[in-house]
C-alpha positions in Angstrom: 16.5 5.2 15.2 15.6 3.8 11.7 17.3 5.6 8.9 17.3 5.5 5.1 20.8 6.8 4.9 23.4 4.3 3.6 27.0 4.4 2.6 28.3 2.8 -0.6 32.0 2.9 -1.5 32.5 5.6 1.0 29.7 7.7 -0.6 26.9 8.8 1.8 23.4 8.4 0.2 20.8 10.2 2.2 18.3 7.7 0.9 18.7 4.7 -1.4 16.6 6.1 -4.3 18.5 7.2 -7.3 17.3 8.5 -10.7 18.6 6.2 -13.4 20.4 7.4 -16.5 17.5 8.2 -18.8 15.2 11.0 -19.9 14.5 12.1 -16.3 18.2 13.0 -15.9 18.7 14.6 -19.4 18.9 18.2 -18.1 20.4 20.0 -15.1 17.1 21.8 -14.5 15.3 18.4 -14.2 17.8 16.9 -11.8 17.7 20.1 -9.8 14.0 19.8 -9.4 14.3 16.1 -8.5 16.8 16.9 -5.8 14.6 19.6 -4.3 11.8 17.0 -4.0 14.0 14.5 -2.1 15.8 12.1 -4.5 19.0 10.8 -3.0 21.0 10.9 -6.2 21.0 10.8 -10.0 22.9 9.1 -12.7 23.3 11.6 -15.6 22.0 10.7 -19.0 24.9 8.9 -20.7 27.7 11.3 -21.8 29.6 10.3 -25.0 32.3 11.7 -27.2 31.0 14.7 -29.2 32.0 13.1 -32.5 29.7 10.1 -31.9 26.8 10.7 -34.3 23.3 10.4 -32.8 20.1 11.1 -34.6 16.8 10.4 -32.8 13.7 8.7 -34.3 10.2 10.1 -33.6 8.1 8.8 -31.9 10.4 6.7 -29.8 8.2 5.5 -26.9 5.4 3.0 -26.6 3.7 1.0 -23.8 2.3 -2.4 -22.9 -1.1 -2.2 -21.3 -3.0 -4.8 -19.3 -6.4 -4.2 -17.8 -6.1 -0.5 -18.6 -2.8 -0.3 -16.6 0.7 0.3 -18.1 2.9 -2.6 -17.1 5.6 -2.1 -19.7 7.4 0.6 -21.5 9.6 0.5 -24.6 12.0 3.2 -25.8 14.6 3.7 -28.5 16.0 7.0 -27.3 19.7 7.4 -27.6 22.3 9.1 -25.3 22.7 12.7 -24.1 23.0 15.3 -26.8 24.6 17.8 -24.4 28.2 18.9 -24.8 30.7 17.6 -22.2 31.5 21.2 -21.1 27.8 21.9 -20.4 27.6 18.8 -18.3 30.8 19.8 -16.4 29.3 23.3 -15.6 26.0 21.7 -14.7 27.5 19.2 -12.3 29.3 22.0 -10.5 26.1 23.9 -10.1 24.2 20.9 -8.8 26.9 20.1 -6.2 27.1 23.7 -5.0 23.3 23.8 -4.5 22.8 20.2 -3.4 26.1 19.1 -1.6 24.5 16.1 0.1 23.1 14.6 -3.2 25.0 11.9 -5.0 25.8 12.6 -8.7 27.0 9.7 -10.9 28.2 10.3 -14.4 27.2 7.7 -17.0 29.6 7.4 -19.9 29.9 5.5 -23.1 32.4 5.5 -26.0 33.7 3.4 -28.9 36.1 0.7 -28.1 39.1 3.0 -28.0 41.3 3.7 -25.0 41.7 7.4 -25.8 37.9 7.9 -26.2 37.0 6.3 -22.8 40.0 7.9 -21.0 39.3 11.3 -22.4 35.7 11.3 -21.0 37.0 10.1 -17.6 39.8 12.7 -17.5 37.4 15.6 -18.2 34.8 14.4 -15.7 37.5 13.7 -13.1 37.8 17.4 -12.6 34.1 17.8 -11.6 32.6 17.1 -8.2 30.9 13.9 -9.3 30.8 11.1 -6.8 31.2 8.2 -9.2 31.1 7.0 -12.8 28.8 4.5 -14.3 30.1 2.7 -17.5 27.3 2.1 -19.9 28.0 -1.4 -21.3 24.4 -2.2 -21.9 22.2 0.1 -24.1 20.2 -2.4 -26.3 19.3 -0.1 -29.2 21.0 2.2 -31.6 24.4 1.8 -30.0 25.0 -2.0 -30.6 24.9 -1.2 -34.3 28.0 1.0 -33.7 29.6 -1.9 -31.8 29.1 -0.2 -28.4 26.4 -0.3 -25.7 25.1 -3.8 -25.4 27.8 -5.0 -27.9 30.3 -4.3 -25.1 28.4 -5.9 -22.3 27.9 -9.2 -24.0 31.7 -9.7 -24.5 33.7 -10.4 -21.4 36.9 -9.7 -23.3 35.8 -6.2 -24.3 34.3 -5.5 -20.9 37.6 -6.3 -19.2 39.5 -4.2 -21.7 37.4 -1.0 -21.2 37.2 -1.5 -17.4 41.0 -1.7 -17.2 41.3 1.5 -19.3 39.0 3.4 -17.0 40.7 1.9 -13.9 44.0 3.5 -15.1 42.7 7.1 -15.0 39.6 7.3 -12.8 39.9 9.3 -9.7 36.4 8.4 -8.5 34.9 4.9 -8.0 32.9 3.5 -10.9 30.0 1.1 -11.4 29.6 -1.0 -14.6 26.0 -1.1 -15.9 25.2 -4.6 -17.2 22.8 -5.9 -19.8 20.3 -8.7 -19.1 20.4 -9.6 -22.8 22.9 -12.3 -22.2 22.9 -16.0 -21.2 24.9 -15.5 -18.0 25.1 -12.0 -16.5 27.5 -13.3 -13.8 30.2 -14.0 -16.4 30.4 -10.3 -17.2 30.1 -9.2 -13.5 33.0 -11.4 -12.6 35.0 -10.2 -15.5 34.7 -6.5 -14.7 35.3 -7.1 -11.0 38.6 -8.8 -11.8 39.4 -5.8 -14.1 38.9 -3.3 -11.3 35.3 -2.2 -11.3 34.2 -0.9 -7.9 30.5 -1.8 -8.3 27.7 -3.1 -10.6 24.5 -1.5 -11.8 21.9 -4.0 -13.0 20.0 -4.2 -15.1 19.6 -2.0 -18.2 16.5 -2.5 -20.3 15.5 -5.8 -21.8 15.6 -5.8 -25.6 12.1 -6.5 -27.0 9.3 -5.8 -29.5 6.3 -4.3 -27.8 3.6 -5.5 -30.3 1.3 -4.7 -33.2 -1.8 -2.5 -33.5 -4.3 -5.0 -34.9 -6.6 -2.2 -36.2 -4.0 -0.3 -38.2 -1.8 -3.4 -38.9 1.2 -1.4 -37.9 3.8 -1.9 -35.2 2.9 -0.1 -31.9 6.1 1.9 -32.1 5.5 3.2 -35.6 8.1 5.4 -37.3 6.9 6.0 -40.8 5.7 2.4 -41.1 8.9 0.9 -39.7 10.0 -0.1 -36.2 13.0 -1.7 -34.4 13.7 -3.6 -31.3 14.0 -1.4 -28.3 14.7 -1.3 -24.5 11.8 -2.6 -22.5 11.3 -1.6 -18.9 8.5 -1.2 -16.3 6.8 -3.6 -13.9 6.9 -6.6 -16.2 10.7 -6.7 -16.2 11.1 -6.7 -12.4 11.4 -10.5 -12.2 14.3 -10.4 -14.6 16.0 -7.7 -12.7 15.5 -9.5 -9.4 17.0 -12.7 -10.9 20.0 -10.9 -12.3 20.8 -8.9 -9.1 20.5 -12.1 -7.0 22.7 -14.0 -9.4 25.3 -11.2 -9.2 25.1 -11.1 -5.5 25.8 -14.8 -5.2 28.9 -14.5 -7.3 30.3 -11.1 -6.2 30.7 -8.9 -3.1 30.8 -5.7 -5.1 28.1 -3.1 -4.3 25.1 -3.3 -6.6 22.7 -0.6 -7.7 19.5 -2.5 -8.5 17.4 -1.5 -11.5 14.4 -2.8 -13.3 10.6 -2.2 -12.8 11.0 -0.3 -9.5 8.1 2.1 -8.9 7.0 1.4 -5.3 8.8 1.0 -2.0 7.8 -2.6 -2.0 9.8 -3.1 -5.3 12.8 -1.4 -3.7 12.6 -3.6 -0.6 12.6 -6.7 -2.7 15.7 -5.5 -4.6 17.5 -4.8 -1.4 16.7 -8.2 0.0 18.2 -9.9 -3.0 21.4 -7.9 -2.7 21.1 -4.3 -3.9 22.8 -1.6 -1.9 20.6 1.0 -3.4 18.1 1.2 -6.3 17.7 3.3 -9.5 14.3 4.3 -10.8 13.4 5.3 -14.4 10.0 4.2 -15.9 8.1 4.9 -12.7 9.2 8.5 -12.9 8.6 8.8 -16.6 5.0 7.7 -16.1 4.2 9.4 -12.8 6.7 12.1 -12.2 9.4 12.9 -9.6 6.8 13.2 -6.9 6.7 9.5 -6.3 9.8 9.9 -4.1 7.6 10.8 -1.1 5.8 7.4 -1.2 9.1 5.6 -1.9 10.8 7.1 1.1 7.9 7.1 3.5 6.8 3.6 2.6 10.2 2.1 2.9 10.9 3.8 6.2 7.6 2.7 7.7 8.2 -0.8 6.6 11.7 -0.9 8.1 10.3 0.4 11.4 7.6 -2.3 11.4 10.3 -5.0 10.9 12.8 -3.5 13.3 15.3 -2.8 10.6 17.4 0.2 11.7 19.4 0.5 8.4 19.3 -0.7 4.8 22.1 -3.1 5.6 19.9 -4.9 8.2 17.5 -6.0 5.4 20.0 -6.4 2.6 20.7 -10.0 1.3 17.9 -11.5 3.5 16.5 -13.6 0.7 19.7 -14.4 -1.3 20.4 -17.7 0.5 16.8 -18.8 0.0 17.2 -18.8 -3.7 18.6 -22.2 -4.7 18.6 -24.8 -7.5 15.6 -26.8 -8.5 17.6 -29.9 -7.5 17.8 -28.6 -3.9 14.1 -27.9 -3.4 11.9 -29.9 -1.0 10.1 -32.5 -3.2 8.7 -34.6 -0.4 6.1 -32.5 1.4 3.0 -31.2 -0.5 1.1 -28.0 0.0 -2.7 -28.7 -0.5 -5.4 -26.1 -1.2 -7.8 -25.1 1.6 -11.1 -23.4 0.9 -12.3 -20.4 2.9 -16.0 -21.1 2.9 -16.8 -17.5 4.0 -15.2 -16.1 0.8 -16.1 -18.9 -1.7 -19.0 -18.0 -3.9 -19.1 -21.5 -5.5 -18.4 -20.3 -9.0 -16.6 -23.5 -9.8 -13.7 -21.8 -11.7 -11.0 -23.6 -9.6 -12.6 -27.0 -10.4 -12.8 -26.1 -14.1 -9.2 -25.0 -14.4 -7.9 -27.9 -12.3 -9.8 -30.2 -14.7 -8.4 -28.6 -17.8 -4.9 -27.6 -16.7 -4.3 -29.4 -13.5 -4.8 -32.9 -12.0 -8.6 -33.1 -11.8 -8.3 -32.8 -8.0 -11.2 -30.5 -7.3 -14.9 -31.0 -7.7 -18.1 -29.0 -7.1 -20.5 -30.4 -4.6 -23.7 -29.1 -3.0 -21.6 -27.9 -0.1 -19.0 -26.2 -2.2 -15.6 -27.2 -3.5 -14.1 -30.5 -2.4 -10.3 -31.1 -2.7 -9.4 -34.7 -3.7 -6.1 -35.1 -2.0 -5.4 -38.5 -3.6 -5.2 -36.6 -7.0 -3.8 -33.2 -5.9 -0.1 -32.6 -6.5 -0.1 -29.1 -4.8 0.7 -27.1 -7.9 -1.3 -24.1 -6.5 -2.9 -23.0 -9.8 -6.3 -23.0 -8.2 -5.2 -20.3 -5.7 -4.3 -17.9 -8.5 -7.4 -18.4 -10.6 -9.9 -17.9 -7.7 -11.7 -14.6 -8.3 -12.4 -14.1 -4.5 -9.0 -15.2 -3.1 -10.8 -17.9 -1.2 -8.1 -20.5 -1.6 -4.9 -20.8 0.5 -2.2 -23.4 0.5 -0.9 -25.2 3.6 1.8 -27.8 3.7 1.3 -31.4 4.9 4.4 -33.0 6.1 5.1 -36.4 4.8 6.4 -38.6 7.6 7.9 -42.1 7.5 7.9 -44.7 10.2 
């Protein structure tokens, strides 16, 4: 029997879909609703010491559009404004009502042993299932030498992880930033220091653009702006890269994050090493109700491929990701033209002439591929408006 249930660090997840620490998990009422709809778990919006000053800017969100579709999202929102006592009461309420749901407490504090351990000690007494250490917020917090400022320093990451290890009664994940040259260096550091798992990735620091009519930044706060955390579909390739890199260098459980809004996205993250996935932007743009398509789609896919569990599909692609040096550079994939689909528009020949190897030409009978010039780059396939080009490999043999 195919099942979405999976176990991570001894914690049973009824399905691998978890709400990420973000606006959708900012209130107990919201999380309660999400659990009613079928989400497997939630990471609470990051809890911090109550003396940590946080003042929000308004507005604090903007989007990146392409062909009338939102492919990117930028935010500069800070951490939770709730008091720790309120979160503690809320966690107890949620666990009593939803005993099978997974609750993970995200925490962040200045680089002080007492500050981190105080948060852990208070939340230890609640029925949370795990902690998530936020070493990765890319806006607002780095200016206070926390957030991403922690996660780009192996030394500080080790220090705080060891402090939490001393007092935590629950397992904990460390949430890493992609805004670093080598994410595996931090993953290895926190693993050595005692982390039980990794969450990756937090948002990518960026600048979403300019309104060319008003001559103002798209995220406009009284004529000013700042760099913020970018998420959504366009960061998925970065998230997949980071998760696969971490999986190649560590055996710790990974909660994959970054541009996940469909079951297909989730399946890809699992195949590069994630044990479960977190979702944020997809919910912010479309609501908690996307959980039905996520669960049903992934379950149907698993059944079609004869995967009985999440573990059966996990890591399937990791070993296929290699170095450029190791790739096959002998055999060539040549374009083939589906004449039933080709409308003889000539775009492939034009682009090949201007950005390729001048290996296609238009004839009375349609497109002809000049194999003596073609290097198999596949650009023609992706510019064809009718999907009439497919690539097939020609094996090069030697006598």
